[in-house]
Backbone as numpy.savetxt, mean C-alpha at the origin, in Angstrom:
# Nx Ny Nz CAx CAy CAz Cx Cy Cz
-9.32 -10.59 29.00 -8.93 -10.44 27.80 -7.61 -9.36 27.57
-6.71 -10.02 26.87 -5.59 -9.23 26.58 -6.04 -8.13 25.43
-5.17 -6.98 25.63 -5.33 -5.87 24.51 -4.04 -5.85 23.83
-4.05 -6.05 22.52 -2.92 -5.80 21.72 -2.91 -4.55 20.90
-1.90 -3.81 21.00 -1.79 -2.50 20.04 -0.70 -2.71 19.02
-0.96 -2.79 17.66 -0.02 -2.91 16.57 0.42 -1.67 16.21
1.41 -1.21 16.27 1.83 -0.02 16.04 2.64 0.17 14.60
2.06 0.91 13.73 2.57 1.10 12.32 3.75 2.18 12.49
4.91 1.81 11.98 6.21 2.83 12.34 6.83 2.88 10.80
7.57 3.77 10.82 8.61 4.12 9.60 9.85 3.36 10.00
10.05 2.15 9.32 11.28 1.20 9.67 11.93 1.04 8.38
13.22 0.73 8.47 13.89 0.17 7.27 13.77 -1.36 7.16
12.88 -1.65 6.24 12.65 -3.14 5.99 13.44 -3.38 4.57
13.64 -2.35 3.67 14.44 -2.61 2.53 15.89 -2.33 2.48
16.82 -3.07 1.87 18.28 -2.76 1.90 18.48 -1.34 1.18
17.67 -1.42 0.00 18.20 -0.01 -0.89 17.46 1.21 -0.55
16.41 1.24 0.21 15.56 2.36 0.66 14.82 2.32 1.88
15.17 3.32 2.62 14.75 3.55 4.03 13.34 3.58 4.18
12.54 2.61 4.01 11.05 2.92 4.01 10.39 1.59 4.59
9.24 1.79 4.85 8.35 0.58 5.30 7.51 0.35 3.95
7.27 -0.87 3.71 6.43 -1.16 2.59 4.90 -1.21 3.16
4.08 -0.47 2.67 2.77 -0.54 3.28 2.04 -1.90 3.16
2.20 -2.44 2.02 1.72 -3.82 2.06 2.05 -4.84 3.16
3.37 -4.50 3.52 3.87 -5.41 4.58 3.17 -5.08 5.98
3.04 -3.86 6.24 2.24 -3.35 7.40 0.87 -4.25 7.27
0.17 -3.84 6.16 -1.18 -4.55 6.05 -1.08 -6.27 6.16
-0.13 -6.68 5.79 -0.12 -8.07 5.95 0.03 -8.54 7.35
0.94 -7.69 8.06 1.09 -8.24 9.56 -0.17 -7.61 10.09
-0.88 -6.73 10.08 -2.08 -6.31 10.69 -3.28 -7.52 10.38
-3.16 -8.09 8.91 -4.16 -9.21 8.76 -3.78 -10.42 9.47
-2.39 -10.62 9.67 -1.88 -11.91 10.45 -2.42 -11.74 12.06
-2.16 -10.56 12.60 -2.73 -10.34 13.78 -4.12 -10.37 14.19
-4.71 -9.93 13.03 -6.45 -10.10 13.24 -6.56 -11.63 13.26
-6.02 -12.36 12.47 -6.41 -13.65 12.57 -5.99 -14.35 13.93
-4.82 -14.03 14.44 -4.26 -14.36 15.94 -5.41 -13.99 16.88
-6.07 -12.77 16.79 -6.94 -12.36 17.76 -8.17 -13.22 17.64
-8.34 -13.80 16.61 -9.70 -14.53 16.67 -9.35 -16.01 17.30
-8.22 -16.45 17.14 -7.80 -17.72 17.69 -7.32 -17.89 19.05
-6.75 -16.48 19.45 -6.07 -16.49 20.79 -6.89 -15.61 21.53
-7.96 -14.93 21.16 -8.93 -14.16 21.80 -8.34 -12.77 22.52
-8.03 -12.08 21.67 -7.40 -10.80 22.44 -8.08 -9.62 21.49
-7.87 -8.45 22.08 -8.60 -7.30 21.53 -7.55 -6.60 20.79
-7.75 -6.40 19.44 -6.58 -5.87 18.65 -7.05 -4.40 18.37
-5.98 -3.41 18.57 -5.96 -2.11 18.04 -4.88 -2.02 17.21
-4.93 -1.03 16.04 -4.07 -0.63 15.21 -3.63 0.88 15.28
-2.46 1.18 15.52 -2.16 2.74 15.83 -1.27 2.95 14.74
-1.72 4.21 14.09 -0.73 4.78 12.85 -0.34 6.25 13.11
-0.40 6.60 14.46 0.08 7.99 14.68 1.59 8.29 14.59
2.40 7.04 14.57 3.92 7.13 14.54 4.44 6.94 13.01
3.32 6.65 12.27 3.62 6.41 10.69 3.39 7.51 9.81
4.02 7.66 8.66 3.68 8.82 7.61 2.60 8.74 7.13
1.82 7.65 7.11 0.41 7.87 6.59 -0.68 8.79 7.50
-0.15 8.97 8.73 -1.12 9.86 9.52 -0.89 11.34 9.14
0.02 11.62 8.22 0.14 13.03 7.92 -1.14 13.38 6.87
-1.54 12.31 6.21 -2.73 12.51 5.31 -4.10 12.11 5.81
-4.01 10.80 6.50 -5.46 10.05 6.73 -5.66 10.31 8.25
-6.93 10.25 8.51 -7.20 10.49 9.99 -6.70 9.13 10.62
-6.05 9.50 11.90 -5.80 8.44 12.78 -7.06 7.65 13.38
-7.13 6.61 13.33 -8.28 6.01 13.97 -8.07 5.62 15.32
-8.93 6.37 16.17 -8.55 6.48 17.46 -8.94 5.10 18.44
-8.32 5.00 19.44 -8.44 3.80 20.44 -8.28 4.19 21.64
-8.52 3.55 22.86 -8.50 3.84 24.23 -6.90 4.06 24.78
-6.08 3.86 24.06 -4.71 3.97 24.51 -3.60 4.77 23.70
-4.46 5.64 23.16 -3.51 6.67 22.13 -2.53 7.36 22.92
-2.71 7.73 24.27 -1.71 8.41 24.93 -0.60 7.55 25.29
-0.80 6.39 25.64 0.29 5.34 25.98 1.10 5.08 24.76
0.72 5.02 23.52 1.34 4.82 22.60 2.35 6.14 22.28
1.84 7.30 22.20 2.35 8.57 21.99 3.66 8.70 22.84
3.44 8.30 24.08 4.48 8.74 25.15 5.58 7.68 25.39
5.33 6.51 24.92 6.20 5.54 25.13 7.24 4.92 23.97
8.33 4.35 24.12 9.08 3.88 23.32 8.49 2.41 22.92
8.41 2.23 21.39 7.63 1.13 20.85 8.56 -0.03 20.65
8.40 -1.20 21.20 9.45 -2.28 21.23 9.21 -3.03 19.56
9.99 -3.81 19.06 9.98 -4.43 17.84 9.88 -5.90 18.35
8.86 -6.63 18.00 8.49 -7.96 17.99 8.43 -8.91 16.97
9.30 -9.99 17.05 9.35 -10.76 15.59 8.54 -11.98 15.84
8.42 -12.71 17.04 7.72 -14.17 17.18 6.20 -13.56 17.90
5.36 -13.21 17.05 4.23 -12.55 17.60 3.26 -13.32 18.44
2.84 -14.62 17.91 2.14 -15.48 18.83 2.67 -15.70 20.10
3.97 -16.14 20.05 4.49 -16.39 21.34 4.72 -15.30 22.30
5.03 -14.05 21.82 5.06 -12.83 22.64 3.79 -12.53 23.19
2.75 -12.49 22.59 1.29 -12.37 23.00 1.02 -13.41 24.05
1.10 -14.40 23.75 0.93 -15.65 24.79 1.79 -15.64 25.84
2.97 -15.30 26.07 3.93 -15.44 27.07 3.99 -14.17 27.99
3.50 -13.07 27.53 3.70 -11.98 28.04 2.61 -11.68 29.04
3.02 -11.34 30.35 1.89 -11.25 31.43 1.03 -9.98 31.33
1.84 -9.05 30.81 0.67 -7.69 30.84 -0.68 -7.97 30.10
-1.37 -7.16 30.40 -2.95 -7.27 29.94 -2.79 -6.19 28.60
-2.16 -5.50 28.45 -1.98 -4.31 27.50 -0.48 -4.48 26.72
-0.47 -4.90 25.72 0.74 -5.16 24.86 0.81 -4.24 23.56
1.90 -3.79 23.28 2.15 -2.72 22.15 3.43 -2.87 21.63
3.40 -3.01 20.14 4.61 -3.24 19.60 4.68 -2.84 18.16
5.71 -2.77 17.52 5.75 -2.60 15.96 6.43 -4.07 15.68
6.23 -4.46 14.34 6.68 -5.56 13.75 6.46 -5.61 12.05
7.27 -6.45 11.49 6.85 -6.76 10.01 6.91 -8.41 9.94
6.60 -9.01 10.86 6.30 -10.37 10.90 4.86 -10.77 10.41
4.83 -11.90 9.59 3.51 -12.35 9.37 3.80 -13.78 8.72
2.42 -14.44 8.77 2.36 -15.53 8.07 1.19 -15.49 6.98
1.23 -15.98 5.83 0.20 -15.84 4.71 -1.07 -16.44 5.28
-2.19 -15.72 5.32 -3.44 -16.10 5.81 -4.50 -15.77 4.73
-5.56 -16.52 4.64 -6.74 -16.24 3.78 -7.70 -14.91 4.44
-7.90 -13.89 3.62 -8.45 -12.72 3.90 -9.85 -13.10 4.04
-10.62 -12.54 5.13 -11.88 -12.59 5.44 -12.58 -11.31 5.59
-13.90 -11.43 5.58 -14.41 -9.91 5.70 -14.23 -9.04 6.51
-14.12 -9.73 7.86 -13.73 -8.48 9.05 -12.24 -8.09 8.86
-11.63 -8.86 8.31 -10.02 -8.30 8.21 -10.10 -7.06 7.13
-11.07 -7.49 6.05 -10.88 -6.50 4.94 -11.33 -5.33 5.62
-12.46 -5.28 6.42 -13.16 -4.15 6.88 -12.34 -3.39 7.85
-11.48 -4.07 8.53 -10.39 -3.58 9.42 -9.52 -2.62 8.45
-8.79 -3.14 7.51 -7.86 -2.44 6.58 -8.61 -1.26 5.83
-9.87 -1.43 5.54 -10.47 -0.46 4.78 -10.80 0.86 5.95
-11.02 0.43 7.10 -11.03 1.54 8.08 -9.85 2.27 8.37
-8.71 1.48 8.33 -7.45 2.23 8.54 -7.29 3.02 7.22
-7.43 2.72 6.06 -7.02 3.43 4.94 -8.41 4.31 4.52
-9.10 4.54 5.29 -10.31 5.54 5.04 -9.79 6.68 4.43
-10.25 7.06 3.48 -9.74 8.41 2.65 -10.20 9.47 3.55
-9.50 10.64 3.54 -9.74 11.92 4.07 -10.78 12.59 3.43
-11.51 13.68 3.74 -12.36 14.57 3.19 -11.70 14.91 2.02
-10.56 15.48 2.22 -9.66 16.23 0.94 -9.53 15.12 -0.18
-9.25 13.96 0.33 -8.91 12.97 -0.79 -10.30 12.59 -1.56
-11.21 12.40 -0.62 -12.57 11.99 -1.04 -13.14 13.13 -2.36
-12.80 14.50 -2.07 -13.39 15.43 -3.15 -12.45 15.20 -4.23
-11.32 14.66 -4.40 -10.62 14.41 -5.67 -11.02 13.17 -6.25
-11.30 12.06 -5.33 -11.58 10.82 -6.09 -13.14 10.62 -6.49
-14.08 11.25 -5.85 -15.32 11.03 -6.07 -15.86 11.15 -7.48
-15.45 12.32 -7.88 -15.87 12.71 -9.50 -15.39 11.89 -10.56
-14.27 11.15 -10.33 -13.83 10.41 -11.37 -14.43 8.98 -11.47
-14.68 8.75 -12.68 -15.32 7.59 -13.26 -13.99 6.75 -13.52
-13.99 5.45 -12.76 -12.97 4.60 -12.95 -13.44 3.06 -13.67
-12.86 2.85 -14.83 -13.22 1.44 -15.29 -11.80 0.52 -15.17
-11.07 0.64 -16.26 -9.91 -0.40 -16.18 -8.67 0.61 -15.86
-7.92 -0.13 -14.96 -6.49 0.65 -14.67 -5.31 -0.19 -15.08
-4.24 0.44 -15.44 -3.11 -0.18 -15.78 -2.11 0.38 -14.84
-1.61 -0.39 -14.11 -0.45 -0.16 -13.13 0.92 -0.44 -13.64
1.80 0.53 -13.82 3.10 0.23 -14.42 4.06 0.50 -13.18
5.03 -0.38 -12.85 5.96 -0.23 -11.91 7.35 -0.51 -12.62
8.16 0.66 -12.76 9.46 0.62 -13.27 10.48 0.70 -12.40
10.12 2.06 -11.53 11.37 2.47 -10.45 12.58 3.22 -11.05
12.76 4.25 -10.47 13.71 5.10 -10.91 15.26 4.56 -10.97
15.58 3.94 -10.11 16.97 3.20 -10.29 17.06 2.36 -11.60
16.05 1.81 -12.05 16.21 1.05 -13.51 16.39 2.02 -14.55
15.51 3.06 -14.51 15.66 3.96 -15.42 17.04 4.78 -15.74
17.62 4.96 -14.48 19.14 5.46 -14.74 20.19 4.61 -15.18
19.75 3.21 -15.32 20.66 2.26 -15.99 20.39 1.93 -17.41
19.31 2.58 -17.96 18.89 2.04 -19.25 18.68 3.39 -20.14
18.63 3.20 -21.37 18.33 4.31 -22.37 16.81 4.42 -22.18
16.16 5.66 -22.00 14.90 5.82 -21.86 14.14 5.44 -23.01
14.69 5.84 -24.22 13.74 5.50 -25.41 13.54 3.73 -25.38
14.56 2.86 -25.22 14.40 1.49 -25.31 13.46 1.07 -24.25
13.68 1.40 -23.02 13.07 0.96 -21.71 11.49 1.39 -22.14
10.97 2.64 -22.12 9.87 2.99 -22.09 9.05 2.49 -23.43
9.67 2.24 -24.58 9.07 1.77 -25.67 8.71 0.16 -25.36
9.77 -0.54 -24.71 9.53 -2.10 -24.19 8.10 -2.15 -23.48
8.07 -1.08 -22.44 6.96 -1.27 -21.72 5.72 -1.03 -22.36
5.62 0.22 -23.21 4.51 0.50 -24.03 4.10 -0.83 -25.04
5.13 -1.48 -25.17 4.77 -2.67 -26.24 3.96 -3.63 -25.37
4.32 -3.93 -24.24 3.59 -4.97 -23.60 2.31 -4.50 -23.08
2.14 -3.07 -22.72 0.57 -2.84 -22.35 -0.08 -2.20 -23.25
0.28 -2.05 -24.60 -0.53 -1.26 -25.64 -1.95 -1.99 -25.80
-1.94 -3.36 -25.92 -3.10 -4.10 -26.31 -4.18 -3.89 -25.21
-3.91 -3.28 -23.93 -4.82 -3.23 -22.90 -5.25 -1.82 -22.76
-4.85 -0.85 -23.78 -5.16 0.58 -23.43 -6.37 0.80 -24.38
-7.19 1.78 -23.73 -8.30 2.36 -24.40 -8.54 3.93 -23.86
-9.35 4.49 -24.56 -9.39 5.96 -24.07 -10.05 6.23 -22.75
-10.54 5.18 -22.05 -10.87 5.36 -20.72 -9.93 4.71 -19.74
-8.85 4.07 -20.12 -7.90 3.39 -19.15 -7.50 4.38 -18.54
-7.19 4.03 -17.24 -6.38 5.26 -16.42 -5.05 4.54 -16.18
-3.88 5.21 -16.59 -2.57 4.78 -16.32 -1.99 5.25 -15.12
-1.58 4.22 -14.10 -0.90 4.67 -13.01 0.66 4.34 -12.84
1.60 5.14 -12.45 2.91 4.54 -12.49 3.68 5.35 -11.54
4.89 4.72 -10.96 5.85 5.23 -10.30 6.64 6.04 -10.80
6.68 6.03 -12.13 7.78 6.74 -12.79 7.14 7.75 -13.71
7.70 8.93 -13.54 7.01 10.24 -13.97 7.30 10.22 -15.59
8.43 9.68 -15.96 9.05 9.63 -17.28 8.01 8.84 -18.11
7.65 7.82 -17.52 6.73 6.75 -18.36 5.44 7.53 -18.55
4.83 8.20 -17.67 3.45 8.63 -17.80 3.46 10.00 -18.76
4.63 10.37 -18.88 4.86 11.60 -19.88 5.00 10.89 -21.21
5.61 9.71 -21.35 5.81 9.08 -22.51 4.54 8.44 -23.27
3.63 8.02 -22.23 2.40 7.21 -22.72 1.49 8.18 -23.16
1.51 9.28 -22.61 0.60 10.59 -23.18 0.84 11.00 -24.34
2.22 10.70 -24.91 2.59 11.04 -26.27 2.22 10.12 -27.40
2.01 8.76 -26.80 1.76 7.77 -27.51 0.38 7.15 -27.88
-0.52 7.39 -26.76 -1.88 6.87 -26.82 -2.92 7.86 -26.15
-4.24 7.65 -26.43 -5.20 8.25 -25.83 -5.51 7.47 -24.61
-5.41 8.01 -23.50 -5.70 7.23 -22.14 -5.67 8.44 -21.17
-6.21 8.04 -19.94 -6.17 9.08 -18.80 -4.78 8.88 -17.92
-4.31 9.89 -17.73 -2.96 9.93 -17.02 -2.95 11.36 -15.99
-2.96 10.99 -14.71 -2.90 11.91 -13.63 -1.40 12.57 -13.39
-1.35 13.89 -13.16 0.00 14.25 -12.76 0.24 14.04 -11.28
0.37 13.01 -10.81 0.57 12.64 -9.32 2.15 12.46 -9.17
2.60 12.93 -7.90 3.81 12.65 -7.42 3.77 11.49 -6.61
4.71 10.34 -6.98 4.48 8.99 -6.22 5.67 8.68 -5.32
5.58 8.21 -4.14 6.83 8.08 -3.25 6.66 6.74 -2.44
7.31 6.62 -1.38 7.22 5.47 -0.84 6.51 5.64 0.68
5.43 5.42 0.83 4.70 5.65 2.17 5.44 4.81 3.42
5.83 5.74 4.27 6.75 5.25 5.39 8.14 5.65 5.28
8.49 6.31 4.12 9.94 7.05 4.03 9.88 8.48 4.27
10.20 8.97 5.35 9.67 10.46 5.81 10.18 11.48 4.64
11.37 11.50 3.90 11.51 12.37 2.85 10.60 12.44 1.81
9.62 11.39 1.69 8.71 11.14 0.74 7.30 11.62 1.32
7.26 12.41 2.37 6.14 12.57 2.99 5.11 13.52 2.17
5.61 14.37 1.35 5.18 15.27 0.66 4.23 14.52 -0.69
4.64 13.19 -0.81 4.01 12.45 -1.76 3.14 11.52 -1.42
2.81 11.45 -0.12 1.63 10.36 0.32 0.50 10.66 -0.15
-0.30 11.89 -0.27 -1.48 12.10 -0.68 -1.74 11.62 -1.99
-0.76 12.12 -3.07 -0.83 11.56 -4.40 -0.77 10.11 -4.39
0.20 9.53 -3.63 0.28 7.92 -3.69 -1.06 7.26 -3.28
-1.63 7.80 -2.33 -2.90 7.14 -1.89 -3.90 7.39 -2.82
-4.02 8.62 -3.38 -4.87 8.87 -4.72 -4.85 8.03 -5.56
-3.58 7.59 -5.86 -3.52 6.46 -7.10 -4.14 5.03 -6.44
-3.90 4.80 -5.04 -4.31 3.67 -4.46 -5.89 3.66 -4.48
-6.36 4.74 -4.05 -7.94 4.87 -4.19 -8.59 4.62 -5.40
-7.87 5.13 -6.44 -8.35 4.89 -8.06 -8.32 3.45 -8.25
-7.20 2.68 -7.55 -7.37 1.31 -7.84 -8.47 0.50 -7.10
-9.03 0.97 -6.04 -9.97 0.31 -5.31 -11.29 0.67 -6.09
-11.37 1.59 -6.90 -12.49 1.96 -7.66 -12.59 1.19 -8.90
-11.70 0.49 -9.48 -11.31 0.00 -10.80 -12.32 -1.22 -11.23
-12.83 -1.29 -12.16 -13.44 -2.77 -12.61 -12.46 -3.89 -12.77
-11.19 -3.61 -12.98 -10.14 -4.47 -12.88 -8.85 -3.84 -13.13
-7.70 -4.29 -12.77 -6.37 -3.84 -12.66 -5.60 -4.70 -13.55
-4.83 -3.99 -14.51 -3.57 -4.85 -15.25 -2.39 -4.20 -14.46
-1.49 -5.16 -14.08 -0.30 -5.04 -13.49 0.89 -5.25 -14.24
1.63 -4.36 -14.48 3.05 -4.39 -15.25 4.11 -4.13 -14.27
5.15 -4.97 -14.06 6.39 -4.65 -13.50 7.70 -5.01 -14.07
8.36 -4.15 -14.40 9.81 -4.50 -14.80 10.50 -5.74 -14.18
10.07 -6.00 -12.78 10.59 -6.99 -11.85 9.77 -8.27 -12.11
8.62 -8.09 -12.99 8.12 -9.29 -13.50 7.43 -10.20 -12.23
6.65 -9.11 -11.40 5.80 -9.65 -10.33 4.97 -8.49 -9.90
3.81 -9.00 -9.36 2.60 -7.77 -9.00 3.39 -7.09 -7.72
3.47 -5.76 -7.77 3.89 -5.20 -6.70 3.06 -5.23 -5.31
3.56 -5.11 -4.42 2.70 -5.04 -2.97 1.66 -3.96 -3.01
2.06 -2.77 -3.45 1.05 -1.55 -3.63 -0.13 -2.05 -4.28
0.14 -2.60 -5.57 -1.24 -3.18 -6.31 -2.07 -4.15 -5.55
-1.27 -5.06 -4.69 -1.95 -6.27 -4.32 -2.84 -5.65 -2.96
-2.70 -4.34 -2.65 -3.78 -3.89 -1.54 -5.11 -3.92 -2.05
-5.28 -3.73 -3.42 -6.66 -3.57 -4.22 -7.35 -4.93 -3.82
-6.79 -6.13 -3.62 -7.25 -7.46 -3.35 -8.38 -7.22 -2.08
-7.96 -6.38 -1.21 -8.74 -6.21 -0.06 -10.13 -5.53 -0.44
-10.34 -5.06 -1.60 -11.37 -4.37 -1.96 -11.96 -5.15 -3.04
-11.53 -6.35 -3.13 -12.15 -7.42 -4.22 -12.06 -6.78 -5.73
-10.94 -6.48 -5.97 -10.61 -5.96 -7.24 -9.69 -6.91 -7.96
-10.27 -7.46 -9.26 -9.53 -8.38 -9.97 -8.17 -7.71 -10.28
-7.06 -8.41 -10.30 -5.65 -8.02 -10.82 -5.22 -9.19 -11.74
-4.78 -8.57 -12.97 -4.34 -9.37 -13.96 -3.00 -8.79 -14.51
-1.89 -9.98 -14.15 -0.63 -9.52 -14.45 -0.24 -9.54 -15.77
0.43 -8.52 -16.22 1.14 -8.44 -17.79 2.69 -8.82 -17.56
3.14 -9.80 -17.92 4.33 -10.31 -17.90 5.34 -9.52 -18.80
6.54 -9.22 -18.33 7.45 -8.72 -19.17 8.14 -9.80 -19.99
8.37 -10.94 -19.29 8.74 -12.31 -20.12 7.56 -13.32 -20.01
6.94 -13.57 -21.01 6.05 -14.64 -20.93 6.48 -16.35 -20.37
């Protein structure tokens, strides 16, 4: 039986920002998990080359040294590459995937990779989480609009879902400051960044803190200025958390 090692790496998959989308890596991992069941190979996921390893424990596998000491090729046609390559041990990075239905074993694999560190567990466990509202605005948008108009518009769209026990998460510090002045709700002073973009490595722990809060939620309300649910929020589906989209434009 072949062994396949999928290597999470910090790559440039966005035109405007040099970072890996964590959700993209998870989607490819799930697709490879699906392939491993129909093509019958052993799958390992290696995160030691990725920024997430600066905060989370790396899940060990028998070929750690091989991955640490060798150049990692990039593969696009995954099933063909796995089937046609003669070697019994294959390793590569990739952002290729096909949409699949998640199953229990795949969810468990991702949850193992994203297992919180003891330090993060100490931050998360005491917090009682009910409903979460995640607001995705993004700094480039803020620079093009007047703060007061943009922040007021977002507030008007989400205010009906706010209660004193609602936790507000956002990638935009200005919005978190604004919402605290308008409504009684819970806001954490976290620094959010792109996991996989090395200049943001100092924000990985806080960004994962936000993710783990979502995985404890009763439900998540997602608002995005782009009128779509961000991949970061979709990760919560792996933990069977309901996600309700709040549209900017109905």
